[in-house]
The first five atom37 places (N, CA, C, CB, O) and aatype in JSON, in Angstrom:
{
  "aatype": [12, 15, 2, 6, 16, 1, 9, 1, 9, 16, 17, 14, 0, 7, 8, 10, 16, 0, 16, 10, 7, 3, 16, 14, 16, 19, 11, 0, 10, 15, 0, 0, 10, 14, 9, 15, 0, 16, 0, 2, 16, 17, 7, 3, 6, 19, 18, 13, 7, 16, 7, 19, 2, 19, 14, 1, 6, 14, 3, 0, 1, 5, 19, 19, 3, 0, 7, 16, 19, 0, 13, 17, 16, 3, 7, 3, 0, 10, 0, 10, 14, 13, 7, 14, 16, 14, 9, 15, 1, 7, 3, 6, 4, 1, 10, 0, 15, 14, 4, 2, 10, 10, 7, 1, 9, 3, 7, 3, 14, 1, 10, 10, 0, 16, 19, 1, 3, 7, 3, 15, 9, 1, 19, 6, 10, 0],
  "atom_mask": [
    [1, 1, 1, 1, 1],
    [1, 1, 1, 1, 1],
    [1, 1, 1, 1, 1],
    [1, 1, 1, 1, 1],
    [1, 1, 1, 1, 1],
    [1, 1, 1, 1, 1],
    [1, 1, 1, 1, 1],
    [1, 1, 1, 1, 1],
    [1, 1, 1, 1, 1],
    [1, 1, 1, 1, 1],
    [1, 1, 1, 1, 1],
    [1, 1, 1, 1, 1],
    [1, 1, 1, 1, 1],
    [1, 1, 1, 0, 1],
    [1, 1, 1, 1, 1],
    [1, 1, 1, 1, 1],
    [1, 1, 1, 1, 1],
    [1, 1, 1, 1, 1],
    [1, 1, 1, 1, 1],
    [1, 1, 1, 1, 1],
    [1, 1, 1, 0, 1],
    [1, 1, 1, 1, 1],
    [1, 1, 1, 1, 1],
    [1, 1, 1, 1, 1],
    [1, 1, 1, 1, 1],
    [1, 1, 1, 1, 1],
    [1, 1, 1, 1, 1],
    [1, 1, 1, 1, 1],
    [1, 1, 1, 1, 1],
    [1, 1, 1, 1, 1],
    [1, 1, 1, 1, 1],
    [1, 1, 1, 1, 1],
    [1, 1, 1, 1, 1],
    [1, 1, 1, 1, 1],
    [1, 1, 1, 1, 1],
    [1, 1, 1, 1, 1],
    [1, 1, 1, 1, 1],
    [1, 1, 1, 1, 1],
    [1, 1, 1, 1, 1],
    [1, 1, 1, 1, 1],
    [1, 1, 1, 1, 1],
    [1, 1, 1, 1, 1],
    [1, 1, 1, 0, 1],
    [1, 1, 1, 1, 1],
    [1, 1, 1, 1, 1],
    [1, 1, 1, 1, 1],
    [1, 1, 1, 1, 1],
    [1, 1, 1, 1, 1],
    [1, 1, 1, 0, 1],
    [1, 1, 1, 1, 1],
    [1, 1, 1, 0, 1],
    [1, 1, 1, 1, 1],
    [1, 1, 1, 1, 1],
    [1, 1, 1, 1, 1],
    [1, 1, 1, 1, 1],
    [1, 1, 1, 1, 1],
    [1, 1, 1, 1, 1],
    [1, 1, 1, 1, 1],
    [1, 1, 1, 1, 1],
    [1, 1, 1, 1, 1],
    [1, 1, 1, 1, 1],
    [1, 1, 1, 1, 1],
    [1, 1, 1, 1, 1],
    [1, 1, 1, 1, 1],
    [1, 1, 1, 1, 1],
    [1, 1, 1, 1, 1],
    [1, 1, 1, 0, 1],
    [1, 1, 1, 1, 1],
    [1, 1, 1, 1, 1],
    [1, 1, 1, 1, 1],
    [1, 1, 1, 1, 1],
    [1, 1, 1, 1, 1],
    [1, 1, 1, 1, 1],
    [1, 1, 1, 1, 1],
    [1, 1, 1, 0, 1],
    [1, 1, 1, 1, 1],
    [1, 1, 1, 1, 1],
    [1, 1, 1, 1, 1],
    [1, 1, 1, 1, 1],
    [1, 1, 1, 1, 1],
    [1, 1, 1, 1, 1],
    [1, 1, 1, 1, 1],
    [1, 1, 1, 0, 1],
    [1, 1, 1, 1, 1],
    [1, 1, 1, 1, 1],
    [1, 1, 1, 1, 1],
    [1, 1, 1, 1, 1],
    [1, 1, 1, 1, 1],
    [1, 1, 1, 1, 1],
    [1, 1, 1, 0, 1],
    [1, 1, 1, 1, 1],
    [1, 1, 1, 1, 1],
    [1, 1, 1, 1, 1],
    [1, 1, 1, 1, 1],
    [1, 1, 1, 1, 1],
    [1, 1, 1, 1, 1],
    [1, 1, 1, 1, 1],
    [1, 1, 1, 1, 1],
    [1, 1, 1, 1, 1],
    [1, 1, 1, 1, 1],
    [1, 1, 1, 1, 1],
    [1, 1, 1, 1, 1],
    [1, 1, 1, 0, 1],
    [1, 1, 1, 1, 1],
    [1, 1, 1, 1, 1],
    [1, 1, 1, 1, 1],
    [1, 1, 1, 0, 1],
    [1, 1, 1, 1, 1],
    [1, 1, 1, 1, 1],
    [1, 1, 1, 1, 1],
    [1, 1, 1, 1, 1],
    [1, 1, 1, 1, 1],
    [1, 1, 1, 1, 1],
    [1, 1, 1, 1, 1],
    [1, 1, 1, 1, 1],
    [1, 1, 1, 1, 1],
    [1, 1, 1, 1, 1],
    [1, 1, 1, 0, 1],
    [1, 1, 1, 1, 1],
    [1, 1, 1, 1, 1],
    [1, 1, 1, 1, 1],
    [1, 1, 1, 1, 1],
    [1, 1, 1, 1, 1],
    [1, 1, 1, 1, 1],
    [1, 1, 1, 1, 1],
    [1, 1, 1, 1, 1]
  ],
  "atom_positions": [
    [[-4.87, 0.77, 24.59], [-5.12, 1.89, 23.66], [-6.46, 1.65, 22.97], [-3.96, 2.02, 22.61], [-6.69, 0.59, 22.4]],
    [[-7.32, 2.62, 23.01], [-8.65, 2.42, 22.43], [-8.67, 2.74, 20.94], [-9.67, 3.29, 23.15], [-9.53, 2.24, 20.22]],
    [[-7.75, 3.55, 20.48], [-7.79, 3.95, 19.07], [-6.78, 3.18, 18.22], [-7.52, 5.44, 18.96], [-6.1, 3.76, 17.37]],
    [[-6.7, 1.87, 18.46], [-5.8, 1.06, 17.66], [-6.43, 0.74, 16.32], [-5.42, -0.23, 18.41], [-7.65, 0.63, 16.19]],
    [[-5.57, 0.59, 15.32], [-5.99, 0.15, 13.99], [-5.24, -1.13, 13.69], [-5.71, 1.25, 12.9], [-4.02, -1.2, 13.89]],
    [[-5.95, -2.15, 13.22], [-5.27, -3.39, 12.84], [-5.3, -3.51, 11.32], [-5.93, -4.64, 13.5], [-6.32, -3.27, 10.68]],
    [[-4.14, -3.88, 10.77], [-4.04, -4.09, 9.33], [-3.58, -5.51, 9.05], [-3.08, -3.06, 8.69], [-2.94, -6.15, 9.88]],
    [[-3.9, -5.99, 7.86], [-3.46, -7.29, 7.38], [-2.6, -7.04, 6.15], [-4.68, -8.25, 7.07], [-3.01, -6.32, 5.24]],
    [[-1.43, -7.65, 6.13], [-0.49, -7.53, 5.01], [-0.36, -8.91, 4.39], [0.91, -6.96, 5.48], [-0.02, -9.88, 5.07]],
    [[-0.62, -9.01, 3.09], [-0.65, -10.29, 2.4], [0.3, -10.26, 1.21], [-2.08, -10.64, 1.93], [0.37, -9.26, 0.5]],
    [[1.04, -11.35, 1.0], [1.91, -11.5, -0.16], [1.84, -12.96, -0.59], [3.4, -11.07, 0.15], [1.25, -13.77, 0.14]],
    [[2.4, -13.33, -1.74], [2.18, -14.69, -2.26], [2.53, -15.82, -1.29], [2.98, -14.88, -3.49], [1.84, -16.84, -1.28]],
    [[3.58, -15.66, -0.48], [4.01, -16.76, 0.39], [3.48, -16.66, 1.82], [5.51, -16.8, 0.42], [3.79, -17.52, 2.64]],
    [[2.69, -15.64, 2.13], [2.22, -15.55, 3.51], [1.46, -14.28, 3.81], [0.0, 0.0, 0.0], [1.12, -13.51, 2.92]],
    [[1.2, -14.08, 5.1], [0.51, -12.87, 5.55], [0.8, -12.68, 7.03], [-1.04, -12.97, 5.28], [1.23, -13.59, 7.73]],
    [[0.55, -11.47, 7.49], [0.63, -11.17, 8.91], [-0.28, -9.99, 9.2], [2.09, -10.88, 9.34], [-0.79, -9.33, 8.29]],
    [[-0.47, -9.75, 10.49], [-1.25, -8.59, 10.89], [-0.35, -7.69, 11.73], [-2.53, -9.01, 11.68], [0.68, -8.12, 12.24]],
    [[-0.77, -6.43, 11.84], [-0.03, -5.48, 12.66], [-1.03, -4.6, 13.39], [0.94, -4.62, 11.79], [-2.14, -4.36, 12.91]],
    [[-0.63, -4.12, 14.54], [-1.45, -3.22, 15.34], [-0.79, -1.85, 15.31], [-1.61, -3.74, 16.82], [0.38, -1.69, 15.68]],
    [[-1.56, -0.86, 14.87], [-1.04, 0.49, 14.71], [-1.64, 1.4, 15.78], [-1.35, 1.04, 13.3], [-2.74, 1.16, 16.27]],
    [[-0.91, 2.43, 16.11], [-1.36, 3.4, 17.1], [-2.28, 4.45, 16.5], [0.0, 0.0, 0.0], [-2.84, 4.26, 15.42]],
    [[-2.41, 5.56, 17.19], [-3.3, 6.64, 16.77], [-2.42, 7.85, 16.43], [-4.35, 7.0, 17.89], [-2.15, 8.69, 17.28]],
    [[-1.97, 7.92, 15.17], [-1.11, 9.02, 14.73], [-1.68, 9.61, 13.45], [0.36, 8.54, 14.52], [-2.5, 8.97, 12.78]],
    [[-1.27, 10.82, 13.09], [-1.74, 11.4, 11.83], [-1.41, 10.51, 10.62], [-1.12, 12.77, 11.63], [-2.21, 10.41, 9.69]],
    [[-0.23, 9.86, 10.64], [0.14, 9.0, 9.51], [-0.76, 7.77, 9.45], [1.62, 8.57, 9.62], [-1.17, 7.36, 8.36]],
    [[-1.06, 7.17, 10.6], [-1.96, 6.01, 10.61], [-3.33, 6.4, 10.05], [-2.12, 5.44, 12.06], [-3.92, 5.65, 9.28]],
    [[-3.83, 7.58, 10.43], [-5.13, 8.03, 9.91], [-5.09, 8.18, 8.4], [-5.54, 9.37, 10.57], [-6.01, 7.76, 7.7]],
    [[-4.02, 8.78, 7.87], [-3.9, 8.99, 6.42], [-3.78, 7.65, 5.7], [-2.68, 9.87, 6.1], [-4.39, 7.45, 4.65]],
    [[-2.99, 6.73, 6.26], [-2.83, 5.41, 5.65], [-4.14, 4.64, 5.67], [-1.74, 4.61, 6.38], [-4.53, 4.05, 4.66]],
    [[-4.83, 4.64, 6.81], [-6.1, 3.91, 6.94], [-7.1, 4.39, 5.9], [-6.68, 4.08, 8.35], [-7.85, 3.59, 5.34]],
    [[-7.13, 5.71, 5.66], [-8.07, 6.27, 4.7], [-7.77, 5.8, 3.28], [-8.05, 7.8, 4.77], [-8.66, 5.8, 2.43]],
    [[-6.52, 5.41, 3.01], [-6.11, 4.99, 1.67], [-6.27, 3.49, 1.43], [-4.67, 5.39, 1.43], [-6.15, 3.02, 0.3]],
    [[-6.53, 2.73, 2.5], [-6.63, 1.27, 2.36], [-7.91, 0.86, 1.64], [-6.57, 0.59, 3.73], [-8.9, 1.58, 1.74]],
    [[-7.92, -0.27, 0.93], [-6.8, -1.2, 0.73], [-5.8, -0.67, -0.3], [-7.32, -2.56, 0.29], [-6.16, 0.08, -1.21]],
    [[-4.55, -1.08, -0.13], [-3.47, -0.7, -1.03], [-2.87, -1.97, -1.62], [-2.38, 0.15, -0.29], [-2.6, -2.93, -0.89]],
    [[-2.66, -1.99, -2.91], [-1.89, -3.06, -3.55], [-0.63, -2.43, -4.12], [-2.72, -3.8, -4.68], [-0.69, -1.37, -4.74]],
    [[0.51, -3.07, -3.9], [1.79, -2.49, -4.32], [2.75, -3.6, -4.7], [2.4, -1.61, -3.18], [2.43, -4.79, -4.6]],
    [[3.92, -3.2, -5.15], [5.0, -4.14, -5.46], [6.05, -4.03, -4.38], [5.61, -3.85, -6.87], [6.55, -2.94, -4.09]],
    [[6.38, -5.17, -3.77], [7.33, -5.18, -2.66], [8.76, -4.96, -3.15], [7.24, -6.5, -1.9], [9.15, -5.44, -4.21]],
    [[9.51, -4.23, -2.35], [10.95, -4.08, -2.53], [11.61, -4.62, -1.26], [11.36, -2.57, -2.8], [11.05, -4.51, -0.17]],
    [[12.79, -5.2, -1.41], [13.53, -5.65, -0.23], [14.85, -4.92, -0.17], [13.75, -7.19, -0.27], [15.47, -4.63, -1.2]],
    [[15.28, -4.63, 1.05], [16.54, -3.92, 1.3], [17.14, -4.52, 2.54], [16.32, -2.37, 1.46], [16.8, -4.13, 3.66]],
    [[18.05, -5.48, 2.36], [18.52, -6.24, 3.51], [17.31, -6.95, 4.12], [0.0, 0.0, 0.0], [16.48, -7.5, 3.4]],
    [[17.22, -6.92, 5.45], [16.07, -7.54, 6.13], [14.99, -6.49, 6.38], [16.51, -8.19, 7.47], [14.55, -6.27, 7.52]],
    [[14.57, -5.84, 5.3], [13.46, -4.88, 5.35], [12.65, -5.05, 4.08], [13.98, -3.39, 5.51], [13.19, -5.23, 2.99]],
    [[11.34, -4.98, 4.24], [10.42, -4.94, 3.1], [9.82, -3.55, 3.08], [9.3, -6.06, 3.2], [9.4, -3.03, 4.12]],
    [[9.78, -2.93, 1.9], [9.11, -1.64, 1.79], [8.37, -1.56, 0.47], [10.12, -0.48, 1.92], [8.71, -2.25, -0.49]],
    [[7.35, -0.71, 0.45], [6.55, -0.57, -0.76], [5.78, 0.74, -0.7], [5.58, -1.77, -0.93], [5.41, 1.22, 0.37]],
    [[5.55, 1.29, -1.88], [4.84, 2.56, -1.99], [3.39, 2.44, -1.6], [0.0, 0.0, 0.0], [2.76, 1.39, -1.75]],
    [[2.86, 3.55, -1.08], [1.46, 3.57, -0.63], [0.62, 4.62, -1.35], [1.42, 3.83, 0.86], [-0.61, 4.57, -1.3]],
    [[1.28, 5.56, -2.01], [0.53, 6.68, -2.59], [0.09, 7.71, -1.56], [0.0, 0.0, 0.0], [-0.58, 8.68, -1.89]],
    [[0.47, 7.48, -0.29], [0.11, 8.4, 0.8], [1.28, 9.35, 1.01], [-0.25, 7.62, 2.12], [2.43, 8.91, 1.13]],
    [[0.98, 10.64, 1.07], [2.04, 11.64, 1.28], [1.77, 12.35, 2.59], [2.11, 12.65, 0.1], [0.77, 13.04, 2.73]],
    [[2.67, 12.18, 3.55], [2.53, 12.82, 4.86], [3.87, 13.4, 5.29], [2.02, 11.8, 5.93], [4.92, 12.95, 4.82]],
    [[3.86, 14.41, 6.17], [5.12, 14.96, 6.67], [5.74, 14.03, 7.72], [4.9, 16.37, 7.28], [5.07, 13.19, 8.31]],
    [[7.04, 14.21, 7.93], [7.72, 13.47, 8.98], [7.2, 13.96, 10.33], [9.28, 13.65, 8.88], [7.07, 15.16, 10.55]],
    [[6.9, 13.02, 11.22], [6.39, 13.36, 12.55], [7.56, 13.62, 13.5], [5.48, 12.23, 13.1], [8.68, 13.15, 13.27]],
    [[7.31, 14.38, 14.59], [8.4, 14.77, 15.51], [9.15, 13.59, 16.12], [7.85, 15.63, 16.62], [10.33, 13.7, 16.43]],
    [[8.47, 12.44, 16.31], [9.13, 11.28, 16.95], [9.7, 10.29, 15.93], [8.13, 10.56, 17.86], [10.01, 9.16, 16.28]],
    [[9.83, 10.72, 14.68], [10.39, 9.83, 13.65], [11.78, 9.34, 14.08], [10.47, 10.56, 12.27], [12.56, 10.09, 14.67]],
    [[12.06, 8.06, 13.76], [13.36, 7.48, 14.15], [13.95, 6.71, 12.98], [13.22, 6.56, 15.38], [13.23, 6.22, 12.11]],
    [[15.27, 6.62, 12.97], [15.96, 5.86, 11.93], [16.32, 4.45, 12.4], [17.22, 6.6, 11.5], [16.31, 3.52, 11.6]],
    [[16.63, 4.29, 13.67], [16.93, 2.97, 14.22], [15.72, 2.52, 15.04], [18.24, 3.0, 15.11], [15.31, 3.19, 15.98]],
    [[15.15, 1.37, 14.67], [13.92, 0.88, 15.28], [14.08, -0.59, 15.63], [12.7, 1.09, 14.33], [15.06, -1.23, 15.23]],
    [[13.14, -1.12, 16.37], [13.13, -2.55, 16.7], [12.6, -3.35, 15.51], [12.28, -2.82, 17.95], [11.78, -2.86, 14.74]],
    [[13.09, -4.59, 15.38], [12.53, -5.5, 14.38], [11.03, -5.62, 14.64], [13.23, -6.9, 14.42], [10.61, -5.74, 15.79]],
    [[10.24, -5.6, 13.59], [8.8, -5.71, 13.74], [8.08, -4.38, 13.85], [0.0, 0.0, 0.0], [6.86, -4.35, 13.96]],
    [[8.84, -3.29, 13.83], [8.21, -1.97, 13.83], [7.55, -1.73, 12.48], [9.25, -0.85, 14.15], [8.12, -2.06, 11.44]],
    [[6.35, -1.17, 12.5], [5.72, -0.72, 11.26], [6.04, 0.77, 11.14], [4.14, -0.99, 11.26], [5.61, 1.58, 11.96]],
    [[6.81, 1.11, 10.12], [7.29, 2.48, 9.96], [6.81, 3.03, 8.62], [8.83, 2.55, 10.06], [6.5, 2.28, 7.7]],
    [[6.76, 4.37, 8.53], [6.38, 5.02, 7.28], [7.54, 5.89, 6.83], [5.07, 5.87, 7.44], [7.94, 6.83, 7.52]],
    [[8.07, 5.56, 5.67], [9.21, 6.27, 5.11], [8.68, 7.46, 4.32], [10.09, 5.34, 4.2], [8.23, 7.31, 3.18]],
    [[8.73, 8.65, 4.92], [8.13, 9.84, 4.29], [8.87, 10.23, 3.02], [8.13, 11.01, 5.27], [8.26, 10.79, 2.11]],
    [[10.17, 9.93, 2.92], [10.94, 10.29, 1.72], [10.45, 9.51, 0.5], [12.43, 10.03, 1.95], [10.62, 9.96, -0.64]],
    [[9.85, 8.33, 0.73], [9.42, 7.49, -0.39], [7.94, 7.19, -0.4], [0.0, 0.0, 0.0], [7.48, 6.36, -1.19]],
    [[7.16, 7.86, 0.47], [5.73, 7.6, 0.6], [5.46, 6.1, 0.72], [4.96, 8.18, -0.62], [4.54, 5.57, 0.1]],
    [[6.28, 5.43, 1.54], [6.26, 3.97, 1.59], [6.14, 3.45, 3.02], [7.51, 3.4, 0.94], [6.59, 4.09, 3.97]],
    [[5.52, 2.27, 3.15], [5.58, 1.54, 4.4], [6.92, 0.82, 4.43], [4.38, 0.53, 4.54], [7.35, 0.26, 3.43]],
    [[7.58, 0.85, 5.58], [8.85, 0.16, 5.78], [8.67, -0.83, 6.92], [10.02, 1.17, 6.08], [8.26, -0.47, 8.03]],
    [[8.98, -2.09, 6.64], [8.77, -3.17, 7.61], [10.09, -3.89, 7.86], [7.68, -4.18, 7.1], [10.39, -4.89, 7.2]],
    [[10.89, -3.39, 8.81], [12.18, -4.03, 9.09], [12.01, -5.26, 9.98], [13.14, -3.03, 9.76], [11.24, -5.25, 10.94]],
    [[12.75, -6.32, 9.64], [12.73, -7.52, 10.49], [14.15, -7.96, 10.85], [11.98, -8.66, 9.8], [14.34, -9.03, 11.44]],
    [[15.14, -7.16, 10.49], [16.54, -7.45, 10.8], [17.4, -6.35, 10.2], [0.0, 0.0, 0.0], [16.89, -5.31, 9.81]],
    [[18.71, -6.59, 10.14], [19.62, -5.55, 9.67], [19.41, -5.16, 8.2], [21.04, -6.02, 9.86], [19.03, -5.99, 7.37]],
    [[19.65, -3.9, 7.91], [19.64, -3.39, 6.53], [21.1, -3.15, 6.12], [18.77, -2.06, 6.41], [22.0, -3.27, 6.95]],
    [[21.33, -2.82, 4.84], [22.72, -2.61, 4.41], [23.47, -1.51, 5.17], [22.74, -2.27, 2.96], [24.7, -1.5, 5.16]],
    [[22.76, -0.59, 5.82], [23.45, 0.47, 6.57], [23.41, 0.27, 8.08], [22.84, 1.81, 6.23], [23.81, 1.14, 8.84]],
    [[22.92, -0.9, 8.51], [22.87, -1.18, 9.95], [24.26, -1.32, 10.54], [22.07, -2.46, 10.22], [25.22, -1.68, 9.85]],
    [[24.37, -1.02, 11.83], [25.58, -1.3, 12.59], [25.25, -2.47, 13.5], [26.08, -0.03, 13.42], [24.44, -2.35, 14.42]],
    [[25.87, -3.6, 13.24], [25.55, -4.79, 14.03], [24.17, -5.31, 13.66], [0.0, 0.0, 0.0], [23.8, -5.36, 12.49]],
    [[23.4, -5.7, 14.69], [22.1, -6.34, 14.47], [20.93, -5.36, 14.43], [21.85, -7.35, 15.54], [19.78, -5.78, 14.31]],
    [[21.21, -4.06, 14.53], [20.12, -3.08, 14.59], [19.34, -3.03, 13.27], [20.67, -1.69, 14.92], [19.85, -3.45, 12.22]],
    [[18.13, -2.53, 13.33], [17.32, -2.23, 12.14], [17.46, -0.74, 11.87], [15.79, -2.64, 12.35], [16.83, 0.09, 12.53]],
    [[18.3, -0.39, 10.89], [18.53, 1.02, 10.57], [17.85, 1.31, 9.24], [20.06, 1.36, 10.52], [18.22, 0.75, 8.2]],
    [[16.87, 2.19, 9.28], [16.12, 2.56, 8.08], [16.92, 3.57, 7.26], [14.74, 3.15, 8.47], [17.89, 4.15, 7.74]],
    [[16.49, 3.78, 6.01], [17.23, 4.66, 5.09], [17.32, 6.09, 5.61], [16.57, 4.66, 3.72], [18.32, 6.77, 5.4]],
    [[16.28, 6.53, 6.3], [16.23, 7.85, 6.91], [15.18, 7.79, 8.01], [15.91, 8.99, 5.85], [14.45, 6.8, 8.08]],
    [[15.07, 8.81, 8.87], [14.06, 8.74, 9.93], [12.65, 8.52, 9.36], [14.08, 10.04, 10.76], [12.24, 9.14, 8.38]],
    [[11.93, 7.6, 10.01], [10.59, 7.22, 9.57], [9.58, 7.45, 10.68], [10.57, 5.74, 9.11], [9.92, 7.37, 11.86]],
    [[8.34, 7.73, 10.29], [7.26, 7.83, 11.26], [6.97, 6.44, 11.82], [5.98, 8.45, 10.62], [6.97, 5.45, 11.08]],
    [[6.73, 6.36, 13.12], [6.47, 5.09, 13.8], [4.96, 4.88, 13.88], [7.11, 5.07, 15.21], [4.24, 5.69, 14.45]],
    [[4.49, 3.77, 13.3], [3.05, 3.53, 13.23], [2.58, 2.48, 14.21], [2.68, 3.11, 11.84], [1.47, 2.59, 14.74]],
    [[3.39, 1.46, 14.47], [2.96, 0.38, 15.35], [3.88, -0.8, 15.25], [0.0, 0.0, 0.0], [5.06, -0.66, 14.93]],
    [[3.33, -2.0, 15.53], [4.13, -3.22, 15.58], [3.43, -4.36, 14.85], [4.41, -3.62, 17.03], [2.21, -4.46, 14.83]],
    [[4.25, -5.21, 14.26], [3.75, -6.45, 13.66], [3.34, -7.38, 14.79], [4.83, -7.12, 12.74], [4.03, -7.49, 15.8]],
    [[2.2, -8.04, 14.62], [1.74, -9.04, 15.59], [2.48, -10.35, 15.3], [0.17, -9.25, 15.51], [2.51, -10.8, 14.15]],
    [[3.09, -10.94, 16.31], [3.76, -12.22, 16.08], [5.18, -12.03, 15.56], [0.0, 0.0, 0.0], [5.83, -11.03, 15.86]],
    [[5.65, -12.98, 14.78], [7.06, -13.04, 14.38], [7.31, -12.24, 13.11], [7.49, -14.48, 14.17], [6.83, -12.63, 12.04]],
    [[8.05, -11.11, 13.2], [8.31, -10.32, 12.0], [9.2, -11.04, 10.98], [8.96, -9.01, 12.39], [9.28, -10.61, 9.83]],
    [[9.87, -12.14, 11.39], [10.72, -12.88, 10.44], [9.9, -13.52, 9.32], [11.51, -13.95, 11.18], [10.47, -13.93, 8.31]],
    [[8.58, -13.6, 9.49], [7.74, -14.06, 8.37], [7.98, -13.23, 7.12], [6.24, -14.01, 8.75], [7.81, -13.71, 6.0]],
    [[8.38, -11.97, 7.32], [8.63, -11.08, 6.18], [9.81, -11.56, 5.33], [8.9, -9.67, 6.67], [9.98, -11.08, 4.2]],
    [[10.62, -12.49, 5.84], [11.74, -13.02, 5.06], [11.24, -13.77, 3.83], [12.6, -13.94, 5.93], [12.02, -14.01, 2.9]],
    [[9.96, -14.15, 3.8], [9.43, -14.88, 2.64], [8.94, -13.93, 1.55], [8.28, -15.78, 3.07], [8.55, -14.39, 0.47]],
    [[8.97, -12.63, 1.79], [8.62, -11.66, 0.75], [9.8, -11.55, -0.21], [8.26, -10.26, 1.36], [10.94, -11.35, 0.22]],
    [[9.53, -11.67, -1.5], [10.57, -11.54, -2.52], [10.43, -10.19, -3.22], [10.48, -12.7, -3.55], [9.32, -9.68, -3.41]],
    [[11.56, -9.62, -3.6], [11.56, -8.37, -4.35], [10.68, -8.53, -5.59], [13.02, -7.95, -4.74], [10.88, -9.46, -6.38]],
    [[9.72, -7.64, -5.76], [8.82, -7.72, -6.91], [7.51, -8.43, -6.62], [0.0, 0.0, 0.0], [6.61, -8.4, -7.47]],
    [[7.37, -9.06, -5.45], [6.09, -9.69, -5.09], [4.98, -8.66, -5.04], [6.21, -10.42, -3.74], [5.22, -7.49, -4.72]],
    [[3.78, -9.11, -5.35], [2.63, -8.23, -5.11], [2.33, -8.29, -3.62], [1.38, -8.66, -5.97], [2.41, -9.36, -3.01]],
    [[1.98, -7.17, -3.05], [1.7, -7.08, -1.62], [0.45, -6.24, -1.44], [2.91, -6.49, -0.82], [0.26, -5.24, -2.14]],
    [[-0.4, -6.65, -0.5], [-1.66, -5.95, -0.28], [-1.8, -5.62, 1.2], [-2.86, -6.79, -0.77], [-1.48, -6.44, 2.06]],
    [[-2.28, -4.43, 1.48], [-2.53, -4.01, 2.86], [-3.99, -3.6, 2.95], [-1.58, -2.82, 3.3], [-4.49, -2.82, 2.14]],
    [[-4.67, -4.16, 3.96], [-6.08, -3.82, 4.18], [-6.35, -3.77, 5.67], [-7.02, -4.85, 3.48], [-5.56, -4.25, 6.48]],
    [[-7.47, -3.19, 6.03], [-7.86, -3.19, 7.44], [-8.19, -4.62, 7.84], [-9.09, -2.25, 7.7], [-8.83, -5.36, 7.09]],
    [[-7.76, -5.02, 9.03], [-7.98, -6.38, 9.51], [-9.3, -6.47, 10.25], [-6.82, -6.84, 10.41], [-9.67, -7.55, 10.73]]
  ]
}
């Protein structure tokens, strides 16, 4: 893919990068970077507000793979699932509602387990 966007996500205990595709939501998010926010955790998911407001895209999904970079349109937030959430069935990553799919975390998404509720989190272009 030639129109990939790479982002770096940093929090007190670590950081990771992600590769995003070419979607309207990725374009809107990229234009808003860098973003500093307060992390929230929900089961094995980290999410945080971005200040970006976009509509739900036609391919939005509620059940995604661990390591998916998703955009929760209901909360104007990035959602980063790395395992089951409180509404998951079994080991699936079930988001609160259908989310726009932006891309994938590079490497092991379980690094997100070190994010604590209330941590400062920063997203910038990598």
